[in-house]
C-alpha positions in Angstrom: -11.5 -53.4 -38.8 -12.2 -49.7 -38.1 -9.8 -48.7 -40.8 -11.6 -50.9 -43.4 -15.0 -49.5 -42.4 -13.6 -45.9 -42.5 -12.0 -46.6 -45.9 -15.3 -48.0 -47.2 -17.2 -45.0 -46.0 -14.8 -42.6 -47.6 -14.9 -44.5 -50.8 -18.7 -44.4 -50.8 -18.8 -40.7 -50.2 -16.2 -40.0 -52.8 -18.2 -42.0 -55.4 -21.3 -39.9 -54.7 -19.2 -36.7 -55.2 -17.8 -38.0 -58.5 -21.2 -39.1 -59.7 -22.6 -35.6 -59.1 -23.6 -33.6 -62.1 -22.3 -30.1 -62.9 -25.6 -29.4 -64.6 -26.3 -25.7 -65.2 -29.8 -25.0 -66.5 -28.6 -21.6 -67.6 -26.6 -23.3 -70.4 -29.8 -24.7 -72.0 -30.7 -21.6 -74.0 -32.1 -23.2 -77.1 -35.9 -23.5 -77.3 -37.1 -26.8 -78.9 -40.7 -27.4 -79.8 -41.4 -31.1 -80.4 -44.3 -31.5 -82.9 -44.1 -35.3 -83.5 -42.6 -38.2 -81.7 -42.2 -41.9 -82.5 -40.4 -45.0 -81.3 -38.2 -46.7 -83.9 -37.2 -50.4 -83.6 -33.5 -51.2 -83.7 -33.1 -55.0 -83.3 -34.4 -54.9 -79.8 -35.2 -51.8 -77.8 -36.6 -48.8 -79.6 -35.0 -45.4 -79.8 -36.8 -42.1 -80.1 -37.2 -40.1 -83.3 -38.8 -36.6 -83.0 -39.7 -33.8 -85.3 -39.0 -30.4 -83.8 -38.9 -26.8 -84.6 -35.7 -25.1 -83.5 -35.1 -21.4 -84.3 -38.0 -21.5 -86.9 -36.5 -24.5 -88.8 -37.9 -28.0 -88.9 -35.6 -30.8 -87.8 -35.8 -34.6 -87.4 -33.7 -35.8 -84.4 -32.9 -39.3 -83.0 -32.0 -40.1 -79.5 -28.5 -41.4 -78.8 -30.0 -43.9 -76.3 -32.7 -46.5 -76.5 -35.2 -45.6 -73.7 -38.0 -47.6 -75.4 -40.4 -44.8 -74.5 -42.3 -42.1 -76.4 -41.2 -38.5 -75.8 -44.1 -36.2 -75.0 -44.9 -33.4 -77.4 -44.2 -29.9 -76.2 -41.5 -27.4 -75.4 -38.0 -28.3 -74.1 -34.8 -26.4 -73.3 -31.6 -27.7 -75.0 -28.1 -26.8 -75.7 -25.9 -27.6 -78.7 -23.2 -30.1 -77.7 -21.7 -30.6 -81.2 -21.9 -28.6 -84.4 -19.4 -29.7 -87.1 -19.2 -28.2 -90.5 -16.3 -29.7 -92.4 -17.5 -28.3 -95.7 -20.1 -25.7 -96.5 -22.7 -28.2 -97.7 -22.6 -30.8 -94.9 -23.0 -30.7 -91.1 -23.3 -32.9 -88.0 -25.3 -31.4 -85.1 -26.2 -32.8 -81.7 -28.5 -31.2 -79.0 -28.8 -32.1 -75.4 -32.3 -31.7 -74.0 -32.9 -30.8 -70.3 -36.0 -32.3 -68.8 -38.0 -31.0 -65.8 -36.4 -33.7 -63.5 -32.9 -32.4 -64.4 -32.1 -35.4 -66.5 -30.7 -35.0 -70.0 -30.8 -36.9 -73.3 -28.8 -36.2 -76.4 -30.4 -36.1 -79.9 -28.6 -36.1 -83.2 -30.0 -34.1 -86.1 -30.8 -36.7 -88.8 -33.0 -34.6 -91.1 -34.1 -31.1 -91.9 -36.9 -29.6 -94.0 -38.1 -26.1 -94.9 
């Protein structure tokens, strides 16, 4: 019985260690200023769509999750997690925002304007 309890305790502790995040706030070097935010219906829960200024350019971004909440306007720290350019005239870009509670959310660039 003691072996089972010890095994269960070790398994529980190991799961906490694996679930830990290697989050490094120093990696989030991109300044994002969110100027508009809306919830967009998607056959059930709503996902977030925001307009933001990043490096002086205006982008429209969509969350990769459906939090069914409105993102507050303001400044956020982010990092680029994907930046594909297969040809010179097309791209796919994804940012990961870091929030003050150390949680993150990814946003895909779905539009850009001048």
